[in-house]
N, C-alpha and C positions, 0 to 999 in steps of 0.2 A: 521600544521593543522590550518585552519582558526577559528576565534572566533565563527563564526556562526555554523561551523561543530561541534566544541566542545560543544556548547550550545545544539545542536540537540541530541548529544550522551548522555549528562547529563539528558536531558529531557526524553529520552527513558529509561534510567536507573531508573529515579525517577518513571516513570509510571510502570516499571516492579516491583519495590518494592511495590508500592501501590497495584498492582494486585496480590501480594502474591507470585511472582515467587521465592523469596528467603526465604519467611517466611510463612509457612502454617497456622500460627495462625491469619493472617490478616482476616478481614471480607470477606464474599463471594461476595461482591458487583460486582467484576469483573469476577466472575465465576458463573456457573449455580448452582452448588451444591458441597457438601463436597467430595463425592466420584467421583470426576473428576480425572481421571487417570493422566492427564497432570498436574493438580495442585499438586497432591501428588508427582509426579515425580520431579517437580520443587523444592519441599521441601525435596528431598532425600528419598522419601518413595515409596515402591512398593505396588500398590493396591492389588496384589495377596497375599500379606502377611497380609492384613487387613481384618479379618473375618467380621468386622462390615460393610464392603462394599459388602459382598456376598449376592446378591439378591435372591439366592435360599433358604436362611434362613428366618425364621419369624422375624418380627420386635423385638420381645422379645429376640430371640436368638442373633440377631445382637447387640442389646443394652447390653445384658449381656456380650458378647465377648468384646465390647468396655469398659464396666465398669471394667471387670476383668483385662484389660491391663493397667489400670491407677494406679498411685501411690496414697497413702493416701493424699498427699498434692494436687495432681491434682484433686482428687475427691472433696475435700473441696472447691477448687477454682471454680469448675464447678457448685457448688450448690448455687452460688450467681447470682443475676439477671444480673449484668454487669460483665462478666467474661473474662479472658484472653485466654480462650481455653486451649488446651493441645497440643502445637506444636509438642511435641515428637511423638505423634501418629496421627498427622494430623488434629486435631480438631481446627478450627478457633475460635476466640473470637465471642461472641454473646451477644447482649443486649435484654433480654427478655421483657423489659418494653416498650410497646407501648400502646396507648389508641385509642379507636374508639367508644366513647359513642354515638355520632350522626354524625359521620364523622371522618376521620383520623385526629388525634390530634398530636401536637408536645410535649405534656406532656410526660415525661419519657425519652425523648431524643432517643428513638428507631426509631422514625420517624422524619424527618427533612424537612423543607421547605426552599427554596432558589432559585437559578437560575435554577436548574434542574426541580424542581416542586415548582412553586410559591405558590400554594394553592390547597385545596381539597374541595369538596362539603360539606358545613356545613348544615345539615338537622336541623329541629326543635329539641329542647331538648326533651328528652323522655316524660316529663310530658305533653307536647303539642301534641306530636305524639300519645300518648296513648288516648288522648281525641277523636281521630277518632274511637276508638273501632273497628279498621279494621285490622284483623290479617294478611291479604295478604299484606297490606301496610307495616306493621312492618317487614315482611320478605323481601319485595322488597327493603326496605331501607338497611337492612343488606346485601343483595346481591350487591347493588350498592357500599356500603362502602367497602366490601371485594374486589370488582373488582378494586377500586381505590387503596386499600392497596396492592394488588398483583402487580398492575402496578408500584407503587412506589418501591416495593421490586425489581422488574426487573430493575428499574432505579438506584438502589443502595441507596435509601434514606428511607427505611423502613424495619422493621423486619416482622415476620410472626405471632408473638404471641401478641394478643391484650387483655389487661385486662379490658374488657367491656363485658356485661352491668352491671350497678348498679341496683340491684333488691331488695333493701331494701324497706320494706313497710313503708309508711308515717303514723306513729302513732300519731304524734302531728303536728299541722299546723305551729308551729314555726320553725320546723327543716329547717336549711339552705340549705340542699342538696335536697330539694323536687324537684327542677328542673331536677335533674339527674335521677329521679325514675319514675316508671309507676303508682304511686299513692298509694291509701290506701287499696285496696282490694287484698288479697293475691292470689286469683284465677286469677284476671286480670293481676296482676304483673307476675304470673307464666306463663300465656299464652303469655304475651309480651316477657318474657325471652326465651321461647321455640321458638317463631317465629324469633326473632332477632338473636338468636344464630344459628338457622338453616340457616338463610340468610347469616350469616358470614361464617359458617363452611362447609356447605354441598357442595360436588362436584356433579354436575348434573349427575343423573344416578347411583350414588353410595351413596345414602342417608342412606342405611342400609348395614350391612355385618354380616355374620355368626359369625365372630370374630370382635366385635366393635373396638378392639385395632389395627386392620389392616385397618380400614376404612380411606380412604384418606380425608384430610382436605384442604379447600381452604385457610382459615386462622384459627388460634386457638383463640376461645373466652374464656372468664372467667367471671363467675357469682360471684358478690361480693356485699356487704361485709358481710361475714358469721360470726356471726349472731347476731340478736337483736341489730343492730347498727342504731341509729337514734338520737344521741345527739352529737353535734360538740363542740360548745362553747356557754354556756348559763349562764346568771347571774340571780340568784334567788333574784329578787327585789333589785338588786344592792349590795347585801351583800355577796353572796357566788358564786364563779366561779366554774362551772362544765364543764369539757372538755372531749373529747373522749378518751384521753390518761389515764384518771384516773377513768372514770365512770364505775360502775358495774351495768349492766343491769339485775336486779334481777327479771326476768320474771318467771311466773309459768310454769310448764311443759305443762299445758293446752294451754297457750298462745304461747309457743314455737312451739308445734305441729300444732296448728290451724292457726297461723299467721306468726311467724318469720321464721320458717323452711320450710313452705309449698312451697314458690316460688323456693327455692333452690332444694328441692326434685323434683319438676317439671322440673327445668332446667337440672338437672343431668339425671333423668330417661327418660323424654320425649324429651328434647333438646339434650341429649347426649353431653353436653358441655365438653370440654377437660381440663377445669381448674376451680377451685374454690378458691377464695381469702378469707382468714380469716381476721377478723377485729381487730381494736385496743382495743376495750372495753373488760372488763371482763364480765362474766356471773356468778353471785353468787361467786364473788371473784376469779374466775379462768380465766386467759387470754384465749381468744378463740384460739389463735395460739399455746397454750400449753395445750389444752384440748383434751386428747386422746379420750374421749367419743364422742366429736363432730367431730373430724377429722378422726381418724383411725376407730372409731366405727360406726359413722353415714354415713359420706360421702363415705369413702372407703368400709366399711363393709355392712351397710344396703342398701345403694343406688348404690353401685358398680360403682363408678366413673371410667371412662375410660380416665385417664389423670393424672394431677398433682395438688397438693395443694400448693398454694403460699401465703406468708404472705403479709399483707399490708406493705407498705414501712417503714422500720425502726421499725417494730413491735417488733422484738426480743430485740432491743436496748431499746424500750419503756418498755418492760416487766422488763428488768434489771435495767435501770437507773431511770425511772419515777414511774413505779408501784411497783418496788422493791418486786416482787413476790417471796415469800419464802426466801427473802434476797439472791437471787441467784447471783453468780459471772457470768461474761459473758460466762464462760465455762459451768456452770450449765444451763444458759439460752438457749444456743444452744442445749444442751442435752435435756432439757424439750421439746423444739419445735420438734426436730427430732424424739424423742421417741413418741410424740403425733401423728406423721404422716405428718409433714410439709416437703414437697419435695423440695421447692425452697424458698430461702430467698431473698425478695426484699431488696437490698442493700448489706451490706458487713459483717454482723455478722458471718454468716456461714464461709465465706472465711477467716475471721480473727481468729476465735476461734475453729472451728469444728475439725481441725486436732489435736490440743492439747487436746480437750475433748475426742477424741477417744484414744489418747495415755494415758490419765489418767484413762481410763476405764469407762468413763461416758456414752459413746454410743458404740454400736456395729458397726463395719465397715459394717456388712451385711445390717444394716438399711440405711447407706449412699448409699450402692449399690442399694438397692431397690428404694430409692428416685431418684437416677440418672437414673435408668432404666425407671421409670415413665416419667421423663423429656425427655430422649432421644427418647422414643417411639413416643411422640407427635411430636418431630422434624422430625422423619422419616415419620410420616403420613402427614406432611406438605410438604414433598419433599425436605427438607433441605439437606438431604444426597444424594438423587437420582434425584431430580428435579420433577417438575410437568409440563410436556410438554403442557398440555391443557391450561395453562396460560402464556406460553412463549411469545405469541404475544401481550400481554397487555402492553401498554406504555402510553406516555403522552396524546395521543388522548382520552384515556379512563378515564382521570381525568378531572373533571369540564366539562364533555360532556353536550350537550344540553339535552340529555335524563335524566341525573342525575339532572340538574338544573330544568327541568320540574317536575321531581319527588319531588324535594325539595319544589317547589311551591305548588304542589298538596297536599303534606303532611301538609304544613302550612294551606292551605285552609280547609282541612278535620279536622284539630285540633282546629280551631277557634270555640269558643262557644258563641252563642248569648244568653245573660242572660235576656235581657229586650227589648221589642219592642212595646211600647205603640202606639196605633193608626196606626200600620204598618208604622212607621216612616222610617224604612228601608225596602227594599233597596232604596238608593238615586237614583235620576233620572238624566241622562245627560241633559235632557231638562229643568228640574226645578232647578237643583243644579249645575249650571255652574261655579259659583264662591264660593269656599268654603274656610274656614279658619281652620287650624289645629294648636292648641296651646298645650303647656305642655312640660315637660322635655323630653318626648319620641317622640316628633313630627318628629325629624330628626334621630331617632334611627338607629344605625348601629351595632356596637359591642354589644350593649345591647341585640340584638335579638338572638345572638348565644350562650349566656350563657357561661358556662365553659367547659373545656375539648374539645375545639372547633378547635384548630389549626388555620390555616389561610384560610379564605373563598375564594372562587373563585372571587366573587364580591358581593357587597351589593346592595339591593334594599330597600331603606328606605321607611317609610310611605309616605313621601312627594313625593318621586320618583314614587311610585305606584299610588298615587292619581292624579298626573299630567297627567296620561294617560287619565283620565276621565274628568278633570275640571281644571280651573284656580285656583291656590292655593296660598294663602297668609299665613304667619306664624309669630308667636312670641313665644319664648320659655316659657314665663310665670314663669319659675323657672330657676335658674342658673344651677341646677343639680337635681338629684333625691331627695336630702335632702331638697330642696326648703326652705331654711332658710331665704331668703330675699324677702319680699313681694313686694318690689318696682318693680319687673319684672311683676307683675300681671296686672297693669293698661295698659301697652302697648298691652298685650294679649287681654284684654277686649275691647280695642279700635278697634282691628283688627276684632273681631267677629261681631261687630254691624251691618255691612253691608253685611255680608256673607249670601249666600243662605242656607248654612248649616255649622254647627260647629262641629269639632271633637276635643275632649280634650284628649290628649294622656298622661296618667299618669301611676303610678305603682311603681315597685321596680326594683332593679338591683343587681349586685354582691356586691355592697357596703352595701346592706341591708340583703340579703339572699344568702349564699354561703357556700362552704366547709370551715369549721373552724369558721362559723359565724351564729348563730341562732338568730331568732328575739325575741324581748322582748314583742311585741304586734302585733296586726293584722291591725293596722291603716296605712293609707297612710302617708308617712313622711312629716314633716314640714307643710308648707302652701299649700300643694296640695289640701286639701279640700276647702280652701278659694278660690283658683284659680278656682276650679270646680264650686263653688256656683256663684261667680261673673261673670264668663264667660257664664254660663248657663243662668243667669238672663238677661244678655245684648244681647243675641243672638235673632235674629228675626226668624231664620229658625230652623229646627230640630237640636237637640243637641245629639251627640253620645259620650258617655264616653268609651274610648278605654283603656283597662288595660293591661299592661305588668307585669306579675308576674308568679311565680311558685305556691307558696302557696296562699290561699285565702286571700282577704283583706276585711276589714270592710266597705262595701258600703251600709249598711242598709239605711242611709239617702238618698242616691241617687236612690236606688231601689224604694223608696216611693215617691221621689220628682217628681212633675209635670213638673219641669224645665228640667229634664233629660228624653229624649224620648227613648233612647236605650242605652244599656250597652253591650259591646263586650269584651270578654276576649281573648287575643291573645297569652297568655303564653309567651314563648320566641320562636318566630316562625322561627328562622333560617335565613340564609343570604337572602332568597327570601321573607322574611316576609312582606315587604311593598307591594309587588305585590299581595300577597294573601289577605292582609287586604283590599286593594282597590277593589279587585274582589268581596269580600264578601259585602263590604259596598255598592257597585253599582250593586249588584245582578247578576254579571256574574257567581258567585258560590253561591248556596243556602246553608247556613251553616247547618251542621248536627252533629257538635261535641257535646260531653257530658262530664260533669265534672268528672274526675277520683278521685276527692277528695271532701270532704264536705267543704263548706264555712260556718264557724261558726260566730256568732255575736262577737263583740269586747270583751265582758266580759267573753268569754270562758277561756281566759288565766288566769283570776283571780280565776277561780274555781278549778284549779289543777296545780301542778308544772309539768314542763316538764319531771322531773326525775321520776314521777310516772309511772311505767311500766304496771300497770293493765289496761287492755282494757275494762273490765266490770265496771259498776258504783259501787262506794262504798258509800252507802247512809249515813253511819255514819260520813263520812268525807266530804260529799257534793260533791264528784266527780261525774260528769255526764256521765262518760264513754267516749270511744274514737271510732272514725270511725263510719260510718253509721250502722255498724253491732251491736253496743252496745250503742251509744250515745242516751240519753233520753231527750235532751233539744231541744230548737228551733234552727232553722238554717236560714241563709240568702238564700242559695241555696243548695239543697241536692246533694249527690253523684248521678251521672247519669243524672243530669239536663242539659237541653239545648233546645233552641227553634229553629224554622225553619221559613222560609217564607211561607212554606206550612203548612197544618194541617193534622194530621194523627189520625186514629182510629184503634183499634185492635179488633180482634175476634179470639177466639180459636176454631179451626174447627176439631181437632183430638178427637176421642171418648175416648181415654184411660184416665182413672181417678183413676187407682189403679195399684199396683204391689204387688206380693206375693213372698216371699223368703222362702226357706226351710232351717231349722236349724237341723242339724243332731241330732239323739236321745241322743248321749252322750255329747252334747254341751249344754251350759247353757245360759239363757237370761241374759243380762247385767242389773245391777241395776242403775237406774237414780234417781235423786232427783226431787221431784215435790213440788210446793207450795200447800198451804192448800185448795185452791179452785179448783184445777185441777182434772179432771178425771184421775185416775191412772189405766192403762190397766194391766191385769194379767202378761203379758210379756212386760217389758218396751222397750226392743229392743235387738239387738245382735251386738257383735263386728263384724266389717266387715271382720276381719281375719278369722271368723268362717263361712262366707257365700261364696257362689259362686258368684264372682263379676267380672268375666272376660269378660262379654259381655254387650253391651248397651241393656237395657230392657225397656226404656221409649221413646216414640215418641210424641212430641208435635208440632202441626202445628199451626202457628199463621198467620192469614191473616192481612195484613197491607193495609189500604185504605187511599189514599191521597185525602182528601176532599177539598183541596185548589185549587188555580188557577195556580200554577206553579209546575214544576217537583221538586222533592226533594229526598234526601237520609235520611232514618230514621234508627237509631240504635235501635234495639229491645234488651233490656236487660232483661234477665230472672232471677228471684230470687226464692228461696225457703224459706218458713217460717216453722220452726219445729212445732210439736204439742204444743198446749198451755199448759203452766204450768211447763215446764221443767226448772228447776233452772239453770241459767247461759247460757241458749241457746241464740244464736244470734237473734236479732229482725228479720233479714232476711239476706240472703247471695247470692251473684251472683253465678249462676250455668251455665250460657251461655250468649252469646251475638252474634248478627249478624247485619251487615248493609245491607240494601236493598234499591235500587233505585226504586222509584215509580212515574210514570208519573201522572200528574194532572188528577184527576177523575178516576184513575185506582186502581186495587188491586193486590198485590203480596203476595205469601205465603212463609213464612220462616219456615223451618223444623228444629227442635232440636232433635238430637238423643243423649240420655243421659244414663249414668250408674247410677242406683239408689244408689249404694253403695257410689259413689263419690259425687253425687249431693244432696242427702237427708240426709247424715250423719252429725253428730255433734261430737265435741270432748268433752268428759266428764271431770269432775273436776279432775279425776285421770289420764287423758291423754290417755284414750282409744278412738279410733275412732269407733263410734257406729251408727247403723241405728235404730232410734226410730220407734216403731210401732205407729199406730194411724193416725189421720188426719193431714197431712201436708197441706200447702197452696202454690200453685204456683202463683207467682206474675209476670205479664207481664208489663214491662215499669215502669216509674216513673211519678209523677205528676198527672195532671187531666185526662190524657188519659189512666192511668194504669188500668188494670183489674186483677182479681184474681179468682181462683177456687180451690176447695178442691181436694186433692190427697191422697188416702188411701194406707197405707203400712201395710201389714199383714205378720206374721211369722207363719210357719207351721213346726211341727216336724214330 
């Protein structure tokens, strides 16, 4: 036999082994699905003897058959995120951990980039995308990401379970993971979650099902990190280190119901998400991943999750080794988690200790079975067992497609927020501003734009790349990096801007300043960035644009007031196409319509309260000013919902409805609320919404939006409600709806809001009831100078 023939035979044998011909535990990457008769036969198994492959049975029945056929050791192994499968019964190994926060990521090792798939579309980070306040955009991004994920799965380099999105509410502006989130309002965060999850999961035409546990999934999403998680690593004035592995988020039940749990409830109930991830932190001393009330009681019981609950990675080890909860041994730790309702352990603690815990009598094998059934049913809905033919044709051409890159560019455009525009300095003109200078640490931004959990992008378009489409561009960095510790770089930047027709100063933050595992100590721009801005602005002869990259707000009070700065633009972290989007906005190809999803506080905010204070409401005796636009009682640089346009818009409410009446059954009671001394106190303060008929929308509000400017534009109309005056602890106002509308110059468009009074006008009482107050509420349309408001009466009848 020739050496070449021998090599060919060896190569074929190697391929057969990789394809699983001899070992049914290998990944499915060379097969379409688990219940492939040929695959099972190659492993010595007969599909006719495997009831879990019987398609005439329900997913639950099949999952139970499979679970019942496993040994105790196999069950423990399969409850870990990176498992070896169960070759004896034909189950291949599977890595549950993939991420898709704003594009398919390589975090978790469930998805890989290389020769087969060099990269995937990296959309703007969620904080930037949320600034669009465009629900259809959020869903479209989810659909694009799941298409690329399915294509990568077909090519053998991705799983089907993606632990995204992050839907924690931004309670404090210092939090390092702000870039991953949809902002500070729980309703907006919840609506983002619902739309992005639906985009990831929904199979067209099968968005609902009589039995949700049978509804097919495109990919499986995961809403995280449950719950009250928003401290990563923070130092209290340099003296005390607080981190997520040891922090106990001692939030009131009022704040839990009103803020920290609400987005997760919306994600489960309205988004029908297939997974929820519990967080590292404790709540009142109990680790969330070992809290049966939060997991088995709330997620599984109250909200009826159709899917599985997974730990944040190494959470059980953290409970045992770092938090030393109840001085648990590893066997106690896995028992606590399983008994609380945790179905899947990210990492290895279940795999290492759960079998012994069961043999010691610390857990019931039945609870292991129930967890496995929850996991297997999700994999069945994904087609992991039977295939999903509708997606079989997806391949490399569906990754980094022009359609997806265009969507990424449009998402970045829609998310950019215009914060200042004195004298209509923007947009720039290709006639007047042919030679421009861009200076600053982010002038040539690439990887900065995609933030974290980003994988490998298709290609970058930096700010310089984007601006070169419109003008001749010169540049100097001005700072060696984002920390900007060496002022000697400033003078070359100043020299460059002196003769430019316009100057763009690109500054801000990056993952070295705000990131997972890293909270900020202050709100200032790092190092000498302020000096660079001042000197470059003073030397410039043309308009000066301050371009900011960040997730959290930064203290730009000086530059908002400065006559040397003509415009301020916040780009967030705009994704791989960010440079093109920025240039399109600066030169007027796109009229900015983004609104801030977080409050930008003045710099002294951080000195008024520690990051570890969980209370959202002001505490006057401690001098705490409160948190988020709903409760903060101090001054701001830019409020939540703020954003300018090159057009000007006015609002008018054209709907006649100004009241709603609800009926309270004779045997039910009014709820008691607390009022301050100056308030009018109605005879019936309000009613619990659980005591009212709340199943239908009963409020219609029509808002006409007129563009009084000279250019077409898109305006986001944000609707707020303000509770009756005098209710102690009630929010200042709260978002109840939002819509974006395109309005041509000189034209008027009407936006209609159909609302449910129980959901939109209710408050959470101090004792954590959700109640609808009687009396005069106020509806507020918009923010800033063009906002209008009108009274809206709520009455209760018996």
